[in-house]
C-alpha positions in Angstrom: 198.8 96.6 131.1 199.9 97.3 134.5 198.8 95.3 137.5 195.9 97.8 138.5 194.4 97.9 134.9 194.7 94.2 134.7 192.8 93.8 138.0 190.2 96.5 137.0 189.8 94.6 133.8 189.7 91.1 135.3 186.9 92.5 137.8 184.9 94.0 135.1 184.9 90.7 133.1 183.9 88.9 136.0 181.1 91.2 136.8 179.7 91.2 133.4 180.2 87.3 133.2 178.1 87.2 136.3 175.4 89.7 135.5 175.1 88.0 132.0 174.5 84.8 133.5 172.0 86.0 136.2 170.1 87.9 133.3 170.0 84.8 131.3 168.6 82.7 134.5 165.9 85.6 134.9 165.0 85.4 131.4 164.7 81.4 131.2 162.7 81.5 134.4 160.2 84.3 132.9 160.1 82.0 129.8 159.0 78.9 132.0 156.4 80.9 133.7 154.9 82.3 130.6 154.7 78.6 129.3 153.0 77.2 132.4 150.6 80.2 132.8 147.8 78.9 130.3 147.9 75.6 132.0 147.7 76.9 135.5 145.1 79.2 134.6 143.3 76.2 133.1 143.5 74.4 136.3 142.5 77.1 138.6 139.5 77.8 136.3 138.4 74.2 136.5 139.0 74.1 140.3 136.9 77.2 140.6 134.0 75.7 138.5 134.3 72.6 140.5 134.0 74.5 143.7 130.9 76.7 142.2 129.3 73.3 141.4 129.8 71.8 144.9 128.6 75.0 146.4 125.5 75.1 144.1 124.9 71.4 145.4 125.3 72.5 149.0 122.7 75.1 148.5 120.1 73.4 146.8 120.4 70.4 149.5 120.2 73.1 152.3 123.4 72.0 154.0 125.1 74.1 156.3 127.9 76.8 155.5 131.2 75.0 155.9 134.7 75.2 154.2 136.5 72.5 152.8 139.3 72.7 155.2 136.8 72.4 158.2 136.0 69.5 160.2 132.7 68.1 159.1 129.7 69.4 161.1 128.3 67.1 163.6 125.4 64.9 162.1 122.2 65.0 163.3 121.0 62.0 165.6 120.1 58.9 163.5 122.2 60.0 160.4 123.5 57.0 158.3 127.1 56.3 159.3 128.0 55.1 156.0 126.8 58.4 154.6 128.9 60.1 157.0 131.8 58.1 155.9 131.2 58.9 152.2 131.1 62.7 152.9 134.5 62.3 154.7 136.1 60.4 151.8 134.8 62.9 149.1 136.4 65.6 151.5 139.5 63.8 151.7 139.6 63.5 148.0 139.0 66.9 147.1 141.5 68.1 149.4 144.1 65.5 148.0 143.3 66.8 144.4 143.7 70.4 145.4 147.2 69.6 146.9 148.4 67.7 143.9 147.4 70.4 141.5 149.2 72.9 143.8 152.6 71.0 143.7 
């Protein structure tokens, strides 16, 4: 081979090697996602069910509408401080659990 032919052949070899490894990486990533998908769907379903149960409890108790991410509503005058603390702790636990599940 002449020098230009050698360079062209070398460039083609390197390009095919790079594209081949890139395609292999993409295929491996897709395989991992496919394996993790059922577990992730299960976690999301469980989280959704938990949120629905909490929302149903909230509606039954007549509590005000409030997101988990919001600051707790100002308690009514004379509300039990220990109950307020327990509610805040429960909210922190829910948020921590959601963060762990997303990681």
